[in-house]
Each structure stands twice: as C-alpha cells, then as structure tokens.
N, C-alpha and C positions, 0 to 999 in steps of 0.2 A: 746718432748723436755724440758728439766727445766733449769731455770738460780737460779742459787743456789748465792747468798751472806754468808760468802763469799764461796770463791773457795776451793775444796774439798783439795787441796793442802796446804792451806793457805797462799799461797803465792799473792795471787790476790782478790783484789776486790770483784768478782763474776767471776764466771764460767758457762759452757752453756755444759745442759749433755743429750748426748738420751740413754732413760731408753727405755726394751723391755722388756715382762713377756710373756710366752712359757710355761704350761704346758706340763708335762713328764711321761711317767710310765716306773717305773720299776719292772720288774715280777706284783708281786702282790702288790709292794709300789706305790707311787703317790708323785708324787715333781712338782713343779714350779720355773721355774728357769728366773731367775732375771739378765739382760746383762745390763752392763751400761757403755760405751764410753763417753770418753770426745769431743764432737765437739767445743771448744772452737774458735779455729783458722776459721772452716769451716763459722761459723753465726758471725765472725766477718767480714768474706773474700767478704760476702752474703751482711751484710749490706754495708760496701762501693761500691758496685756494686748499690744497692735501691739507695741510694743515689744520685750516680753519672746520676740512670737514674733519675730521682726526677728533677736534677737541669738542663740533658738532655730536657725531656718534659717542665720542667719551661721555659727554653730557645725558645722549638719548639710553644708553644704558647703565648709568649708572642714577637715574632718575628714579624718584619715589612712586614712580607708578609702573602697570610693567605693560607692554608693548608687544605688538604680534602683526605681520602681515601674512594675508592668506591671498592664495592661488585658485585659479574657478578648478582646480581637481580637488581643495581641501585640505591640499599640501604648503605648511610651515614654510615660508621666502624667508620671513624673519622673524625673531624674538630677540627681544634685549635681553641682557644680562639678569638687569632687575627680574625680568618673569622666569629667566633659566632657575633663578636661585628660589625662588618662590617654590616651585614645582619640581627642584630638585633636578633638573637635565643639563650634559653640560652645552655651553653655547657653542661649541664646534659643533654640536649637530644639531644639536636645537636648530641652528641658521642652515642647514643644506637642503631643506627641502624634502629631507628622507622621515621628518617628524609630520604626522600626520594630524589634524584635528581632533580625530575621533582615538588620539591619542593622551590628548588631556582635556579631552569633554567628551560628557554621555553622548548615545547616539541621538538622544534626542536634540541635545543645545545644539550637538552635530548640525543636525537637519538643519534646526532652526537658523544657525547664523548663516549654511550657504543656500537656505533657499528665502531669502527677504524679498519681499515684493519692491518693484520699485516701475518710476516711468522711465521710459526710453530716453538718453541724452541729460537727463538728470543723476543727484546723488540722494543718496539717504541715511540718516546716522538714527541710530536704534540704542535708547540704555534698557541693561536689560540685567534682571542681580539672579545669576546661576551659580552653580558650583562647578569650579576645573579640578581636573584630574591631578594630584603630585604622582610619582614616579610608582608612589610605595602603593600607589592606589587610594589615599589616603581623600578626599574629599578637602577644594580651599575655594569658602565662600568670596564671590567677588562680583564689581557691576563692570559691566560691560560696556561699553561707549564705541558700536561698530557703525564702522564707515563704509558705504556702499557704493560703488559710480556704477552706473549700466549703460550699455553701450547705444546706436541708434536701434538697433534691432532689440531691445528691451531688455538681453543679456544681459544678468550680473558679468564684472568687469573683474579683478583681484581688486582684496579689501585691505584697512587698516583700521587694528584695533588697540584702546585704548585698555588696561585693566587697571583699577581700584581695586585693593588687600583689602576684604570688610571683616579680617577677623581681629580680635579684639587685641587691641597694641602692635598693629604693623605699623608700616612706614606713612602709608597714607590715612589721611583724618575718615573716621566714619561722619558722615555727616545727618543718615538719616540713622530714625528708632531702630532700636532694637529689638523690638516686636516685630517693627514692621519690615526687619531684615528677614528676621528670623519666618516670617508667613511668606514674605517673597519667597524665601529658600524651600521652603514648603511646597506653597506653590508649581514653583518650577522644574522642582528632580521630582515630585511627585509621579511613582508609574501611574497612575491612573488618571485618565483625560478630563481637565474640568473644563470648564466656561463659564463667567458668571453672564447673563442676561439682562435685558432692557425688557421693561414692560411688554415690549411689543413680540419678546422673541429673539428680537437680536441680538449678536454677541457683543460685549462691551468689552471682553477680554479675554482673554486662553493662553492658560501654560504650553509650554514644550512638547509634551506627550499629545495634547489634543490638536499641536499642527500638524504634528508629524501623523497622528493616525487620520487626520479628515483634512489636510492642507491640500489636497491634491482632486478636492471636489471644489474647493473655491475657483471662479471665474480668473482671479490673479492667485498664482501660486503662492501655497504660504500666509495669503492675507485673508485672516477670517473677522477683524473689528468690522460692524455691521452688517455682516450676511446671517441672516435668518436659520439662528438652527437647525431645524426642519429640516436642510440640503444637504442633513449627513444621513436622514435616514430613507429607507426604502421608498419607494412609493407608494405600496399597497400597506405601508405601516404607521406613514407620516401623521394622516389622521390624528389617531391612539395617540398619536405623541405630543403633537399639537393640544390637545385637549391636556394631557397632564401638565407643559406648560402651563397653558390658561392656571389648569386648579392652584399653583403651587403661586402662582402672580396673584391669582385675584382671590383666592380662598384665603390663600395663607397654609394651605394644606403643611403640618409638620413632619408628617412622618408617611410619603405616599407610596405605595410599593413600588418595587423595581419593576421594568418595562423588559421583556427578554424580545431585542429587536435585530434587523438585518439592516446593514451600512447601505449607503446608494448605489456603490461602488460594480465595474461589471461581476465581477468576483467579490459578491458580497462577504462580508464577515459577522462574524454573532456577537449580539453589543450585549449587555444589560446596561442599562441607564437606568437611574435616580435621576428627581430631581426635585431639588430643593426650594423654598422659599428665601430671599432675603429681607430682613427686617432693618440691621441696624448698620447698613451699608457705606463705608464711608464716601465711596461716589454716589450719590442720588441715581444716578443711570440704574444701578445693578440693585432688579429685583427677584435674583432667582439664580440659582446655581446646577447646571448639571453636571454630570459625575457621568463618565462612558468607561466600561472597561471590557477589552477585546475578552474574549468567551470565545475564539473560533477554533484554539488547540483544544482548550479543555472540550468544548461541543462536540468533538471531532474526536475525543477519545472517549464521552461518553454514550455518541452512537454506536461507536464500534463495539464498547462495553454492554449497550443493549441486543445490538443485531447477535452478539456471541448469545447472550442470552437468550434470544430466542432460536436463535440455530438450535441450543443445546434442548430447549424445550420442546421443540420437534421434532428431534432425534430421540428424545426421551419418549413421545407422544408414540414415533415411527412405530421404533421397534417394541412397545407395548402392543402396541394393538396386531402387531404381527403371528406375533404366536396364537392367539385365541383368532387371526381371520384364518394364520395359513392351513391352520384342524381342521376351518370350516372348509376353504377350497381340497382340503385332501381329502374329507369325505365325499365332497359333490365329485371329484374329478376322477375317484376313485369307482365311486357308481356309476358312475357314467362308465367307463371303460369293463366293468363287468359289464352291464346291460348289452352294451353295445356287442362284445363277445357272444352273448345269444342272440342274434338280432342279425338279419338280411340287411341289407344297404333300402331291398324293398319294401319293406314292413311300414308301415302309417308313421309309427314313432321314434324311424331309426335317423331322420334328419333335425328332427327337434331336440334329439338329446345330443346329436352330435353339435348342434350350437350351446344349448348348457356349455357343454365338454367348451367350447372354444372361447365363451364368454366366461366361461371359468379361470381358464389358460391367460384372458387379457388382465381380469383383479391379480391375478400372480404374478407377472408382469408389473401393474402396477404399485403393488407388495415391496418387489425388489428394487422400484427405485425410489421411494421411502427406504427403502435400508439401505441403498445404497447412499444416495444423500446424508442418511445420518451415519453413514460408513457401521453400518452393524450387519452387514450384509455376510453372506460365508463365500469366498472365494473359492473353485477350485482351479489355483496357479499351472501350468503347464510352461514350458519353456517354447516360442514360439519364434515363429524369423516373421516382422513384420511385412513383409517384400510379401511374404507368400501370402498371407494375412487378406492384407487389401486385394490384391489381385483379383483372389473369391470373391471378393464380397463387391468389387469393381465390376466384376463379370456378371454376376448373380444378382448383386441387390444395386449397389447405388446407383446404375444407369437406366435402370427402369423408376427409381423413387426419383430421380431430374426432371426426367419429362423430357420433351422434346426441344424446352426453350436453353435450359441449361447445359454447356458443355462440360464433359468430365476428363480434366487432364490429371496423367497418372505420374510421378516420377520418382524411382527407384533408386535410394543410395545404395553403391557400389560398396561389396565387405559387410553388409549390415550386420551387428550383434546382436547376439538373440536376445531374449528379454525371457521375464517371468511374470504372466499376467493369465489372469483367465480370459478365454478366446471370445467365448460369448458378452462379458460384458465390457472386452475393448472394440470387437463389433457393435453396440451397443455406442459408446463414448464414439464412435466416430459414423454413424446412421443420426445419432441426434444433432452432432456437429452438420453432415450432411444436408439434413433435412431444413437444419436453421440458414443454412446458407441459400439453399434455394429459396425461402420465403423472401430473404432482403433481396433479393434480385425477381421482383414478379416480371418482370419485362425481359428475364434471358441475361444471360452473363457467361461467366467464366470460373469453374469450380477447380483449385489446381491442390492435388494430396502431394505434400513431397515426404521422405523420411530421409534421413540421414545420422551418420553418427556423431556425437559430441564429447571429444575429448575432455579428459580434466583440468588440461592446461586454459582450453579455451570455455568451461563453465560457464555462462554469462549471471548473473546477478539482475534478475529483471522481474514486476508487474505487483512487486508487494507478496511473491510466494516467498522468497527466500528461499532460492534452488541451491542446493547442496554443492559442493565443490566435488566433482568425482565425474567417471564417466555415465555416458546418458546416449540411449537412442531418440532422437526425435523427432516427431511426427507432427506439421504441420499441414494445417487446412487452412484456405484461404481464398474468399470471394471478392468478386467484383462487384457485390452489391452498396446500399447505399450506407452504408456505415453507421455506428452508434454516438449519440454525444458524451460526453462525460460522466455527467448525473446517472443517464440508461448504462454504459457501459459499468462503472459502480458496484449497482443492481442486480447484475444477471445470474451471480449466482446466488441469489437470495433463494431460497423455495418461495412458490409460488407467482413470483415473481414472471410477468408475460406483459411481452409489447402485441401480442394478436388481439384479434377481436375473441368475444366470447362463445364459448364452445368449440375454440381453433387453439387451444392450449391449457395445458392443464400450469404450466409455470414451472413443472420437474427437471424440463430435460434439464438441464446446464445445470441444475444443482446435484443430477442424479449423475452427470459427467464430471465436475469436481471431487465429490464424495467416491468415486470410484477409483479416478487417477491417488488421489490421497491414500485410499488404501490400497493405493497397489503400490506404493512408497515410492508415488513420480512427482508430479511437478505440471500446471495447467498456468499460458500466461496467453495474456490477447493482446492483439493492439489493432484500433480502429480507429477510422476518422471520416464524420459526416462525408459522405461522398466520395470516396474512397476504399471503401471494403471495411475488409473487415480479416484479421488471419490470427487465430487458436495457433499456440504453440505448445504442443505436451513431449514434457521430457519423461521417459520411462528408464529406470537404472540399468544396465548393461550384467547380464545375467554371465557368472562366470562360473561352469562348473568345476567340482572341486573332484579333484583326480580318484578314479575307482581302483579298487583292486580285481584285475583280470580273473574271471572263473575262465577257469582253462575247459571244463567240460560244456559249456553254454552252446546250445550251436547256434551258429552263423545264420544271422536272418540273410536271407535270398540265397540261397546257397546252390540252387541252378537245378535242385532236383524237380522241379515243374509241380511239388504235392501243392493241390489247392487247402482251404482252411474247409473245413467240414460246418455245416450250417448250424447255428448257437443250439445245442440245446438247455430248455430254462425249464426244463421239468428237475425234480429232485428229491433227496429224501432224505432225512434228521428229524429231530426233533429242536424246537423252534421255543421260546417264551419272549411271547410276546408283551411290554409291558406300558400303557399309555393309560389315563387317567380321563383322555375323551370317547364315550363308548361311539360313537361314529367312526372315529379312527380306526380305534382297534380293533370294530368289526368288519371293516373294508378288509382292512390288508391281513385280518385274519381267514377272509375266506380266499382274498387274492391264495394268496401261500397255501391254503389249504387244495387251491386246485392247480396247482403244479406238483403237490403228490409229497408237501413235506405237515406233516404232528406241528399241532399248533398249541400252546397253553397260555394261558393268559392272565394278568395281574392287575389291577388299575391302579396301583403304587408300587415304589420301591420296599416300601416294608411286609407288602403283602408277594413281594417277586421273591423277599428273600427267602419265606416262608413257605412257598415252591420250591425252591429250590434245595431248602433243606430237607423236604421230605420226599425229594427221589430219590430214587433207585439207583436210578442210570446217570450219567453226566450229558448235558446239555450240549446239542452242537453250534448253539448260537442263542445267545441276549439281544434282544430287536428292543430299546428303551429310547423313550421322548425323554429328551432333554429339561424343560422344565414341566415336574409333576408338584403337587404339594406334599406333605410331611418327608420326605427325602428327594432329587436332584436325580439326575442320571448318572451325575460326573461321583457321586455319592454314591449311588447303588454301583457304579464300576468300581470304585475302592473296594469297596464289602464282597464282589463277587471275587473279584483279584484275591484278595484275602482268605478266601475259601479255595480257590482254583486259581493259580497264577496262567495256567494255561484256556482259562476261558475266553470264545471269543464272545466278544460284545461289538455292536455297530450302536451309536446313538441318533438319533431323529430328533428335526425341531425346525418351528419355523423362525425363532432365534435364538441366535448365542449371544448372550451377555460377556462385556469385558472380560468381567472376572471367572466367569467358567472358562469362554477360549483358555486364557492362562494357567486356569487346571489341565488343561488339554495332554496327555500324553506326547512326547513330537518323537517316538520312536518309532511313528506308522504304523503302531499294534492296534488303534485304534480306526473301524472306520466311521466315518461321518455321512448322513445323506440328508440335506437340505430341506424342507416340505414347501409349495405343493411336490411329492413327483409324481410320476407314474407309475404303473402296475409296472411295467417292465423293468424300467429303472429299478424298482426293489425288486425282483424276482432276479434281476443279471447283480444287483451289488449282493444280494445273498448267495447265491451259484459261488459269486470268487470269491467266497468269504470260506461256505463251506468246502465246496472244492469238490460234490458230490450230489 
C-alpha cells in the first residue's frame, strides 16, 4: 500500500493505493501483471478506528480504577497504567505477560483467582476484598471485581479484573465502612484457614487460606459455600469434629479445646482445629466459625524430635546394661570353657555345658546388636577387599541361608578400592540384609549383590542420610520381593520395629545395620516400591593408606624358603595384675591365666591396684584392667600407672565403652583393648602377644 501525493485523480492532496504484482506466462511469452487499486476510503476508515482505539486505551490507562487481564497460566496479559502506578511497576514490563499474578498477590489470593468455580459456557463475577502486593512488598488494600468466562468443558478461560483502591485518600471512592473493610482484609489475608458456618455445619463464607488448603476436597474445585465443613476431615475423625461443631452451635461453648485432626486427603495433613460460636453475626446464617491451622511440617519436626529422643534413650539403656550383662556372660562363658577342658565329649554333662556356652554366645550377639544400634560397640577395623569378603560369605553362608527358592547373584566391581571396617560386623550387615530379602520373597526370587566404586565427582545426595562428598565403595543388596510402603520404609531403621510375626524377629536387624554403617563412617540408603522389590545401598569410605617408611631389615613375606609357621604355643610366664570389680569375672580369668603358666595378682579396684604396684619389689609384665569400675576407672588407672612407669604394659577390657572414655584412649597404639565377652583363647593369645613370652 502506497501513499501518493497528490492523488492520481488530481482532486485530492494525497491518496492510498494497493499495488500487486504477479508474473504470467502465455504460450512462449512471459508477462508481469500490475494491478493498482485505490483504497483511500478504506484507509481513512482504519485511521479513524485506530484513533478511537487510542483514545479508548488512553481512557483505560488513565481511569481512576485499576485493570488487569489474566491468561490461564496465571501471567498478566495486560495491566493499565493506573494499576501499574499503584503497584510501582513499569507499564512496558507489566503488560508483556512476563509478570505473574503471584508477583502482585499472595499465594492464597493467586490460588483463589485462578481457581474460581463456574458452569460450562457461562461467566461469573466475584467481588473480593484482598491485598495486592506492591513492588517493594508493601500491601495495597483493594476491592476486586473479577470476571471469568468458562469454556464448554467447564475450563476457565482468560479473565479480566477491575481493581478499586481502598487506601484512604486514594482516587477510587471507598463506599464501604472502614471497620468492615479492615475485617474483610484481615479475614482474607489471615494465614489461618477460617470459615463461617450455618446451624447445620455448612460453610457460609471461607477465606483464601481455607480455600487454598481445602478447595480440592470440594466437588466443584474452589467452591466451598454450602459444603458441609466436615468433608475436610478424615473419615475416622469426622464424628468427633461434627460433635465439636454442634457443641459450639447449640450450647454456645465459648472456649472449646482445639482438636488434633487429619485432613481427608490421600496424603493427610495434620490440622489443629478450633470451633467458636457466633452470637452477634451480621449475617443471621452464621452460627459458628472454624479456625484450622496446618501443622504438618511442625508435626513432622515434633515426631523427628520424639524419635531422636527415643533412639537416644534406647541407646543409653543398651550401653548401660551392656557392661553388667557382658560381665555375667564373661563369667558363664569362661567357666564353661574351663569345664569343657576337663571333660571328654562322652561325659554325660558335656553336651549340657556346650549348650550353655552356645546360648551364652547368642546372648552376647544380642548385646552386640544393641551396642551396634546405639553406635557404642567397639569395632576392630581392618583393611578389607569387599569382593573377597562377599565371595567367601556367599560360598559359606548366604547360599545356605537363601534356601532353594531364592537365587543369589554376585557382581564384583572392577579394581575395587579397599575399605577399613570390622569384618565380623560387616558380614553381620550383609547377612541381616540378605535374610530380610529372603523373607520378602516367600515364593522365591532373585537376590543381587553388587559392588562398585563411587567417585567424588559422582557422589549422590540421597535418602535423607546426607551422603558427604568423597570417594566411596558401594554395596547394593537388591531383591525382587514385595517391596515396602512409604509408611513402613520410614520406620525400618527404628529399633524393635518389625513386620514379621511374633517370635520371628526382634526388630533389631536393620537398626543394627544402620548403627554399624554409621559407626564405620559410612551411609545407608534404601529405595523400595510395593510390588517392585527393594534395594539397599551401603556407602563405605575409600581407604587410602598413608605412606610408611620401609624397614630394610624386615623379612619379606613369602620368601620361598618353604618354612612352615609353628603351632601356636599358648603357654607363657610372667607376673600379671588382674584388676576387676566383678568377682566371678576376675576369678575365671585368673584361673585361665594360671593354667597357662602365668603368676596372677588380683585387685578389686584401681585404688587397690595402685597399692599392689607400690608394694611390689619387681616390675609387672602386664596389667589387665576393666574399664568401668567404681572409685577409679581403667583409663584413670592407666594414667597413674604410666606416671609411675612409662614403659608398663596395660590391657583394658570392657563390655561397654562410653564416648568420653573412648576420647581419652591413646592414639599411639600403646594400649591393647579386648571387648567382653571374650573366649579364654582370645585372652591368652592377646596376653601372649603383649608379653612376648
């Protein structure tokens, strides 16, 4: 379209012409067709319409009321200059659809405006007194006339909203009463969900927080008026809630106790609900008001705190009984071993004593489980190759434990890094997980155990256990069993929690696993889905050996000389001071040492032991002391002995090691420790290695 001046007819100052060009071909000849049409009248009419539109936009932009239009995704398609000025936004950015409703309104108000109910094919207009949010975060009290049209399927289309400024002295006139305005603003902007009820317990009016929390429970999304308020509460607690409402409506109870309830959703929220009677309502329909506070997050924190306190209490209990109980087991096991040494297998009492010994060992394992759960057991870490450990375990134990229905597959990671852990406790972890996997597959299935390296770069934060960045060796124990629900999964590491029948499990297995892995410096994660099986992932820190100076005179292992290690000689000689406040334990250990050729002195406390040391004419070869004793504990005794003779050899024994005592243990390796209950062979071998003769 071209503007030409003067017009081609010579009668006007200018004219508008539409020119089109088209190539044409006629036989062998080629042409270009030009077509010129005069469109002056059409163009003048368009200019008039555009000018009128500009005037209308000018009036709309500068009207004494605000205006904005919403798209279905919540973005603002248009905002007039008045509202942009009230909210302190640049008009160019406010109308580019980059500004969202959530930028100028609270979450509750935004949810209310985008979820208004309506019938298919109709329009609805709602009047709302709320606060909008200025760019600096300050509230702007407004009255909204919000118009929404709905499609044939009932879906909300774009909307248009008129905004009246309710601030004192604003351009828009405030026709409402100041107190009413203040009440409406507080009502709709309250973070607490509030709804007024009629005499039948149906909702008369609900604020934005109430609609946001419970709007999805309405048959018509967001439409709460006329709905029985009891539908927001779970079926099991609905009757108690209804009684509370009736009490407020009929009896006028002015201070009813709050109720702790659950919402009626699939994943229920924890609610604290109050019901108050209304005696002077402006609306005669209103007979009561319900206040609801969402306590889900607070409830979770409270449960975590209670759980932590429970775990700590059980841990303290486990550690407290371990010392005394292990002393009892030490005496039983020691005397059983001494009796068995004097008997032949054909003696009538031999099998009975053997059974006492085996059951005492079972009791000792149970105590170790309690200590592992409370992370107070004494670990004996060594450098391990997990592939070797798992291969031996699968050959000797796991395939027999799995039975004929469950198939075991083992996949070794290549070039697996070493780890430092207690081999016995680590085997206990794998066996516990494997037994649980077997029980989850009563009809048979597949148990897969995999190992692999996890580099620092690929460290994954998962399961809420907060896996720290670093290099790890990963053990995965995966089954094809029935899986776990989220509720069960959340409790599996709790002590004494079990899904097995009575007599089929103590509920300490996974709690023990968790304690061992945590105490070993690792992490454990679990992934499970009902019907799809479970996978436990154990992350153990990679062991990096510190460089050591090579000793030139040290003989090389496996030098090809063909020499055979001699049979261990457990007899010895030397003077040993045995310090223990438990008479049966001290007596059985003294007898065992004397049978091997050692001279044994006794003391029932640290104070008495120092008196014995001070009266001796010659130095002791070894002091064996219990850690937990009255008057003076074993570590204090160790310090006193080292003050008298820095070279004195000391071995500590105990059924429990408290954290404060463990912190005092010397780190130079000069102190030997033996956890109770121990066998006579373990005692003699340790003594022999310390004394050396």
